[in-house]
C-alpha positions in Angstrom: 0.5 -6.8 -0.7 -1.7 -4.9 1.3 -2.4 -6.5 4.5 -4.2 -9.7 5.3 -3.1 -11.1 1.3 -5.3 -8.3 -0.4 -3.2 -7.4 -3.8 -4.1 -3.4 -5.2 -3.1 -2.2 -7.4 -2.9 2.1 -8.0 -3.0 4.7 -10.9 0.2 6.0 -12.6 -0.7 9.8 -11.5 -2.1 8.4 -8.0 2.1 7.2 -7.6 3.4 9.7 -8.5 1.4 11.8 -6.4 2.6 9.7 -3.2 6.1 10.1 -4.2 5.9 14.0 -3.8 4.7 13.4 -1.1 7.2 11.3 -0.2 10.0 12.6 2.5 13.7 11.0 4.3 13.3 10.1 8.0 15.4 8.7 10.0 13.4 5.1 10.7 15.4 1.7 12.9 18.5 4.1 12.3 18.5 4.0 9.1 17.2 6.8 7.0 14.3 6.0 4.2 12.1 7.5 1.9 8.7 7.2 2.4 5.2 8.8 3.4 3.3 10.0 6.6 -0.2 9.4 6.9 -2.2 10.2 11.0 0.8 10.9 12.7 2.8 8.3 11.5 5.9 7.4 8.8 5.5 4.6 6.0 8.8 3.5 5.2 9.2 2.8 1.5 12.6 2.4 0.3 15.7 3.1 2.1 17.5 6.4 0.9 20.5 4.7 0.3 18.8 2.4 -2.8 17.8 5.7 -3.9 19.7 6.9 -7.2 
């Protein structure tokens, strides 16, 4: 789900590129893995949930 009910898919190559750009950052008092874009952090998953 992207926004306003819009669903989207990305190809495998793009997914891995995004993961390579991901970082662990504090967010709402916890460490999250996510992406920075336009000066804003977009959390994807709590760091502790990654194996």
